[in-house]
C-alpha positions as CSV (number, residue, x, y, z in Angstrom):
1,M,-75.0,-179.6,-63.7
2,N,-74.0,-178.4,-60.2
3,R,-73.9,-181.3,-57.8
4,S,-73.0,-179.2,-54.8
5,P,-75.6,-179.0,-52.0
6,Y,-75.0,-175.2,-51.8
7,P,-76.4,-172.8,-54.3
8,T,-74.0,-171.6,-57.1
9,R,-72.8,-167.9,-56.7
10,K,-73.3,-165.6,-59.6
11,K,-70.3,-164.5,-61.6
12,E,-70.8,-160.8,-61.0
13,S,-70.4,-161.2,-57.3
14,T,-66.6,-161.4,-57.6
15,E,-66.1,-157.9,-59.2
16,P,-66.4,-155.9,-56.0
17,A,-63.6,-157.9,-54.5
18,I,-61.2,-157.1,-57.3
19,S,-62.0,-153.3,-56.9
20,R,-61.1,-153.4,-53.2
21,H,-57.6,-154.8,-53.9
22,A,-57.0,-152.1,-56.5
23,L,-58.0,-149.3,-54.1
24,W,-55.5,-150.2,-51.4
25,R,-52.6,-150.7,-53.9
26,L,-53.1,-147.2,-55.5
27,P,-51.6,-145.0,-52.6
28,I,-48.5,-147.2,-52.4
29,A,-47.9,-146.7,-56.1
30,L,-48.3,-143.0,-55.8
31,L,-45.8,-142.8,-52.9
32,L,-43.2,-144.8,-54.9
33,F,-43.7,-142.5,-57.9
34,A,-43.1,-139.4,-55.7
35,A,-40.0,-140.8,-54.1
36,A,-38.6,-141.6,-57.5
37,T,-39.4,-138.2,-59.1
38,L,-38.6,-135.7,-56.3
39,P,-34.8,-136.0,-56.3
40,A,-34.7,-135.5,-60.0
41,L,-36.8,-132.3,-59.6
42,A,-34.6,-131.1,-56.8
43,Q,-31.5,-131.5,-58.9
44,K,-33.0,-129.5,-61.7
45,G,-33.6,-126.6,-59.4
46,P,-35.9,-123.7,-60.0
47,P,-36.4,-122.3,-63.4
48,K,-33.9,-119.7,-64.5
49,G,-34.7,-116.1,-63.3
50,E,-37.1,-117.2,-60.5
51,A,-34.7,-117.9,-57.5
52,A,-31.2,-117.4,-58.9
53,M,-28.4,-116.5,-56.4
54,P,-27.5,-112.8,-56.4
55,V,-24.2,-111.6,-57.8
56,T,-21.8,-110.8,-54.9
57,R,-18.9,-108.3,-54.8
58,V,-15.7,-109.8,-53.4
59,I,-12.0,-109.0,-53.0
60,V,-9.5,-111.5,-54.5
61,D,-5.8,-112.2,-54.1
62,E,-3.5,-114.1,-56.4
63,V,-1.9,-117.4,-55.5
64,R,1.8,-116.7,-55.5
65,A,5.0,-118.7,-56.1
66,E,7.7,-117.4,-53.8
67,K,10.7,-118.4,-51.8
68,M,10.3,-119.4,-48.2
69,A,12.9,-120.1,-45.5
70,Q,12.2,-121.9,-42.3
71,T,12.2,-119.3,-39.5
72,M,12.2,-119.0,-35.8
73,P,10.5,-116.2,-33.8
74,V,12.6,-113.9,-31.6
75,I,11.1,-111.2,-29.5
76,G,12.7,-107.8,-30.0
77,R,11.9,-104.2,-29.1
78,L,11.8,-100.9,-30.8
79,V,14.7,-98.6,-29.6
80,A,15.2,-94.9,-30.1
81,L,18.4,-93.8,-31.6
82,R,18.2,-90.7,-29.5
83,A,16.7,-90.6,-26.0
84,G,17.7,-89.4,-22.6
85,D,17.8,-86.5,-20.2
86,V,18.3,-82.8,-21.2
87,A,20.4,-81.0,-18.6
88,T,21.0,-77.3,-17.9
89,R,24.5,-75.9,-18.7
90,I,24.3,-73.3,-15.9
91,A,22.9,-73.0,-12.4
92,G,19.8,-70.9,-11.8
93,R,16.2,-70.7,-10.8
94,I,13.5,-72.0,-13.2
95,G,11.6,-68.9,-14.4
96,A,9.4,-70.5,-17.1
97,F,8.7,-74.0,-18.2
98,P,6.8,-74.1,-21.5
99,A,7.4,-77.7,-22.3
100,E,4.9,-80.2,-21.0
101,V,5.0,-84.0,-20.9
102,G,3.8,-85.3,-24.2
103,D,4.7,-82.2,-26.2
104,R,6.3,-82.8,-29.6
105,V,9.2,-80.4,-30.1
106,R,11.6,-79.7,-32.8
107,K,15.4,-79.2,-32.5
108,G,16.1,-75.8,-30.9
109,D,12.7,-75.3,-29.3
110,V,12.8,-73.8,-25.8
111,L,12.0,-76.3,-23.1
112,A,12.6,-74.2,-20.0
113,I,14.0,-70.7,-19.1
114,L,16.1,-69.8,-16.2
115,D,15.8,-66.4,-14.5
116,S,18.2,-64.2,-16.5
117,D,18.3,-60.8,-14.7
118,R,21.7,-61.5,-13.1
119,L,22.9,-62.8,-16.4
120,R,21.9,-59.7,-18.3
121,R,23.7,-57.5,-15.7
122,A,26.8,-59.7,-16.0
123,L,26.6,-59.2,-19.8
124,E,26.4,-55.4,-19.4
125,R,29.3,-55.5,-17.0
126,G,31.3,-57.5,-19.6
127,L,30.5,-55.0,-22.3
128,A,31.8,-52.2,-20.1
129,S,34.9,-54.1,-19.2
130,V,35.6,-54.6,-22.9
131,A,35.1,-51.0,-23.6
132,E,37.4,-50.0,-20.7
133,S,40.2,-52.4,-21.8
134,K,40.0,-51.1,-25.3
135,A,40.3,-47.5,-24.1
136,A,43.3,-48.5,-22.0
137,L,44.9,-50.2,-25.0
138,E,44.5,-47.0,-27.1
139,A,46.1,-45.0,-24.3
140,E,49.0,-47.3,-24.1
141,K,49.4,-47.3,-27.8
142,A,49.5,-43.5,-27.8
143,S,52.1,-43.4,-25.0
144,L,54.2,-45.9,-27.0
145,T,54.0,-43.7,-30.1
146,I,55.1,-40.6,-28.2
147,T,58.0,-42.5,-26.6
148,E,59.1,-43.9,-29.9
149,Q,59.1,-40.3,-31.4
150,E,61.3,-39.1,-28.6
151,L,63.7,-41.9,-29.2
152,R,63.9,-41.1,-32.9
153,R,64.7,-37.4,-32.0
154,L,67.5,-38.5,-29.7
155,E,68.9,-40.7,-32.5
156,S,69.0,-37.7,-34.8
157,L,71.3,-35.9,-32.4
158,R,73.7,-38.8,-32.2
159,E,76.4,-36.9,-34.3
160,S,75.9,-33.6,-32.4
161,A,77.5,-32.3,-29.1
162,A,73.9,-32.2,-27.6
163,F,73.6,-36.0,-27.8
164,S,73.4,-37.7,-24.4
165,K,74.1,-41.3,-24.4
166,A,72.6,-41.9,-21.0
167,R,69.4,-40.1,-21.9
168,Y,69.2,-42.1,-25.2
169,E,69.5,-45.4,-23.3
170,D,66.9,-44.4,-20.8
171,K,64.5,-43.6,-23.6
172,Q,65.1,-47.0,-25.2
173,Q,64.0,-48.5,-21.9
174,E,61.0,-46.4,-21.8
175,V,60.0,-47.6,-25.3
176,L,60.4,-51.2,-24.2
177,R,58.2,-50.6,-21.1
178,A,55.6,-48.8,-23.3
179,R,55.5,-51.8,-25.7
180,T,55.1,-54.1,-22.7
181,R,52.2,-52.0,-21.5
182,V,50.6,-52.2,-24.9
183,N,50.9,-56.0,-25.0
184,M,49.3,-56.2,-21.5
185,A,46.5,-53.9,-22.6
186,E,45.9,-56.1,-25.7
187,A,45.8,-59.1,-23.4
188,A,43.3,-57.3,-21.2
189,V,41.1,-56.6,-24.2
190,E,41.2,-60.3,-25.2
191,N,40.4,-61.4,-21.6
192,A,37.5,-59.0,-21.4
193,S,36.2,-60.1,-24.8
194,A,36.4,-63.7,-23.8
195,Q,34.6,-63.1,-20.5
196,L,31.9,-61.2,-22.5
197,A,31.5,-64.2,-24.8
198,L,31.0,-66.4,-21.8
199,D,28.5,-64.0,-20.4
200,Q,26.6,-64.1,-23.7
201,L,26.7,-67.9,-23.7
202,D,25.3,-68.0,-20.1
203,L,22.5,-65.7,-21.2
204,E,21.8,-68.0,-24.2
205,D,22.0,-71.1,-22.0
206,A,19.4,-69.6,-19.7
207,K,17.0,-70.9,-22.4
208,I,17.2,-74.7,-22.3
209,R,16.6,-75.9,-25.8
210,A,15.8,-79.3,-27.3
211,P,19.0,-80.9,-28.7
212,Y,17.0,-82.9,-31.2
213,S,13.4,-83.4,-32.4
214,G,11.2,-85.6,-30.3
215,V,8.7,-85.9,-27.5
216,V,9.0,-84.7,-23.9
217,T,8.5,-87.8,-21.7
218,V,9.5,-86.5,-18.2
219,R,9.7,-83.1,-16.4
220,Y,12.1,-83.4,-13.5
221,T,11.6,-80.0,-11.9
222,E,9.1,-77.1,-11.8
223,I,8.9,-73.3,-12.0
224,G,10.7,-71.7,-9.0
225,A,13.0,-74.6,-8.4
226,Y,16.8,-74.0,-8.4
227,V,18.9,-76.3,-10.6
228,Q,22.6,-76.8,-10.5
229,Q,24.8,-77.0,-13.5
230,G,24.3,-80.4,-15.1
231,D,21.0,-81.2,-13.5
232,A,18.4,-82.9,-15.7
233,V,15.4,-80.7,-16.5
234,V,13.4,-83.0,-18.9
235,A,13.7,-86.4,-20.6
236,M,13.1,-86.7,-24.3
237,V,12.8,-89.5,-26.9
238,N,13.1,-89.2,-30.6
239,D,10.3,-91.5,-31.9
240,E,10.9,-90.6,-35.6
241,N,14.1,-92.6,-35.8
242,L,13.6,-96.1,-34.3
243,E,15.5,-99.3,-34.8
244,I,14.8,-102.8,-33.6
245,E,17.0,-104.6,-31.2
246,A,16.8,-108.3,-30.4
247,D,18.8,-110.7,-28.3
248,V,19.5,-113.6,-30.7
249,P,21.0,-117.0,-29.7
250,S,24.6,-117.1,-30.7
251,Q,24.2,-120.3,-32.6
252,R,21.6,-118.6,-34.9
253,L,23.8,-115.7,-35.9
254,S,25.4,-117.3,-38.9
255,G,22.5,-116.3,-41.2
256,L,22.3,-112.8,-40.0
257,K,24.7,-110.7,-42.1
258,P,24.4,-107.0,-42.6
259,G,21.8,-106.3,-45.2
260,I,19.8,-109.5,-44.6
261,V,16.0,-108.7,-44.6
262,V,13.7,-110.4,-42.2
263,K,9.9,-110.2,-41.6
264,I,8.6,-108.5,-38.5
265,E,5.3,-108.7,-36.6
266,I,4.0,-105.7,-34.6
267,D,0.5,-105.4,-33.2
268,N,-0.6,-108.6,-35.0
269,R,0.5,-107.2,-38.3
270,N,3.3,-109.1,-40.1
271,D,3.7,-107.2,-43.3
272,Y,6.8,-105.3,-42.1
273,F,10.4,-105.9,-42.9
274,A,13.8,-104.9,-41.4
275,A,17.4,-105.2,-42.5
276,V,20.2,-106.3,-40.3
277,R,22.4,-103.3,-39.6
278,S,24.9,-104.7,-37.0
279,V,25.6,-107.6,-34.8
280,V,27.0,-106.3,-31.6
281,P,30.2,-108.4,-30.9
282,E,29.4,-109.0,-27.2
283,E,27.7,-112.1,-25.8
284,N,25.6,-112.2,-22.7
285,P,27.1,-115.0,-20.6
286,M,23.9,-115.7,-18.8
287,T,21.7,-116.1,-21.9
288,R,24.3,-116.9,-24.6
289,T,22.8,-114.3,-26.8
290,Q,24.1,-111.3,-28.8
291,R,22.3,-108.1,-29.6
292,V,21.4,-107.5,-33.2
293,R,20.2,-104.1,-34.6
294,F,17.7,-104.0,-37.4
295,V,16.7,-101.0,-39.6
296,P,12.9,-101.2,-40.3
297,N,11.2,-100.3,-43.5
298,F,8.5,-98.3,-41.9
299,D,8.0,-94.8,-40.5
300,A,7.6,-95.5,-36.8
301,H,6.0,-92.1,-36.2
302,A,3.4,-92.5,-39.0
303,Q,2.6,-96.0,-37.6
304,N,2.2,-94.6,-34.1
305,F,4.9,-97.0,-32.8
306,A,6.7,-96.3,-29.6
307,A,10.1,-96.9,-28.1
308,N,10.4,-100.2,-26.2
309,Q,7.4,-101.6,-28.0
310,S,7.6,-105.3,-28.6
311,A,8.3,-106.7,-32.1
312,T,8.5,-110.4,-33.2
313,L,11.2,-111.0,-35.7
314,H,11.1,-114.2,-37.9
315,L,14.7,-115.1,-38.3
316,P,15.8,-117.5,-41.0
317,I,17.3,-120.8,-39.8
318,G,17.4,-122.8,-43.0
319,L,17.8,-122.5,-46.8
320,A,15.1,-120.9,-48.8
321,R,12.8,-123.0,-51.0
322,D,10.2,-122.3,-53.7
323,V,6.6,-122.6,-52.4
324,I,3.1,-121.7,-53.4
325,T,1.3,-119.5,-51.0
326,V,-2.3,-118.2,-50.5
327,H,-3.5,-115.3,-48.2
328,K,-4.7,-116.5,-44.8
329,D,-8.0,-114.6,-45.2
330,A,-8.9,-116.8,-48.1
331,V,-8.8,-120.1,-46.1
332,I,-12.0,-121.3,-44.6
333,Q,-12.0,-124.1,-42.0
334,R,-15.0,-126.4,-42.2
335,G,-15.2,-129.8,-40.6
336,G,-11.4,-130.0,-40.2
337,A,-10.9,-129.3,-43.9
338,S,-9.2,-126.2,-45.4
339,L,-11.4,-124.7,-48.2
340,V,-11.0,-121.7,-50.6
341,F,-13.2,-120.1,-53.2
342,V,-11.5,-119.9,-56.6
343,V,-12.9,-117.4,-59.1
344,V,-13.3,-119.1,-62.5
345,K,-15.1,-117.2,-65.3
346,G,-16.9,-115.0,-62.9
347,E,-18.1,-117.9,-60.6
348,A,-16.9,-118.8,-57.1
349,Q,-15.9,-122.5,-57.1
350,I,-15.1,-124.1,-53.8
351,R,-12.0,-126.1,-53.6
352,P,-10.3,-128.1,-50.8
353,I,-6.6,-127.4,-50.3
354,V,-3.7,-128.7,-48.1
355,T,-1.8,-126.1,-46.2
356,G,1.7,-126.1,-44.8
357,E,3.7,-123.6,-42.8
358,D,2.9,-119.9,-42.2
359,V,4.6,-117.5,-44.5
360,G,3.9,-114.1,-42.8
361,N,0.2,-113.4,-43.6
362,R,0.0,-116.3,-46.0
363,F,-0.1,-120.1,-45.9
364,E,2.1,-122.5,-47.8
365,V,-0.1,-124.5,-50.1
366,L,1.0,-128.2,-50.5
367,N,-1.8,-129.2,-52.8
368,G,-4.9,-127.8,-54.5
369,L,-3.9,-124.5,-56.0
370,A,-1.6,-123.2,-58.8
371,P,0.2,-119.9,-59.1
372,G,-1.9,-117.1,-60.7
373,E,-5.3,-118.4,-59.6
374,L,-7.6,-115.8,-58.0
375,I,-8.8,-116.6,-54.5
376,V,-11.5,-114.8,-52.7
377,T,-10.1,-113.2,-49.5
378,R,-13.0,-110.9,-48.5
379,G,-16.7,-111.8,-48.8
380,N,-16.0,-115.5,-48.9
381,E,-18.0,-116.2,-45.7
382,R,-21.3,-115.5,-47.6
383,L,-20.5,-117.3,-50.9
384,A,-22.2,-120.4,-52.2
385,P,-20.5,-122.8,-54.7
386,G,-21.2,-121.7,-58.3
387,Q,-22.4,-118.2,-57.3
388,K,-21.6,-115.3,-59.7
389,V,-19.2,-112.7,-58.4
390,L,-17.8,-109.3,-59.3
391,F,-14.3,-109.1,-57.9
392,E,-11.6,-106.5,-57.2
393,R,-8.0,-107.3,-56.6
394,A,-6.6,-106.7,-53.1
395,P,-4.6,-103.5,-52.8
């Protein structure tokens, strides 16, 4: 029996209250379920074949084990083995000037031509002089022959009463004088011939020719100008045979013996080499340096290099050591870390590495790579970890 002054509530009146509690708890449960399941779904990724990353073509280079020596950079310059002024051997007026600045000429090509009218006339006069002297020589020889014949006739009369000793002695003197005139005529022929040869040389020298192959860099005169013997007409440089000259501190010369090969950097390219040819035994007292000549391994003309162009030489200053190197193009800098993509079974795998000193166009690798591994050097900027690749080796 209910003793309460209030009426008793029916049992079914509590059921709506239970349903309201369940309604507001349901969204919370759904959110918690979603939070727990979405990461797992994200890790699984899309089904195969629906959004797979495309296969990318890349260029790879091999990790190398090589020797490296500590080096110091020294600025040098390309120097021509042959360069300078080309002078005229004779005086005269410039009649033609076929060579222009920048023209590439071969040895023997005509650079300028002097007026040669007077020279041709001098040559003709020389020819006539030679002919005249030869005729005079023949005349003197004929006179000598006649005189010698007369002397022999007188000798044949030596035992007869008609023999005249005085006449015989006079004829002997005539023979001696005739022989002297022949000798003088022969000398005149030689003199005329020598002068003719000089006239021929002058006529040839009227054409000023290139003494070696190269490029015309300066024209010092023009058509119509008069030049004296020895005046410079053009300047030339042979850009096909260049060496490298550098002023090296004297205390760094101990490792530079003839034949030692060093790396060179020209126009931001550092895959060139040069061998020491000579250390000039003369020190600059102001800089305490000595000049060193290097023979490069490249064709300067084919590379479009020029005389006096700068070149950076990496000279060894320590003992060589074994290092592992990777091409500089393979290294990606992200967040202060050095990363590379290693090709393993056709996939690009990203890997952090620790780099050391520069070795030409490569980095020393202190940790992270082994010799022989293939590293992406071109196309790595668009790769993703695990992406399939088709690769070609760098040339």
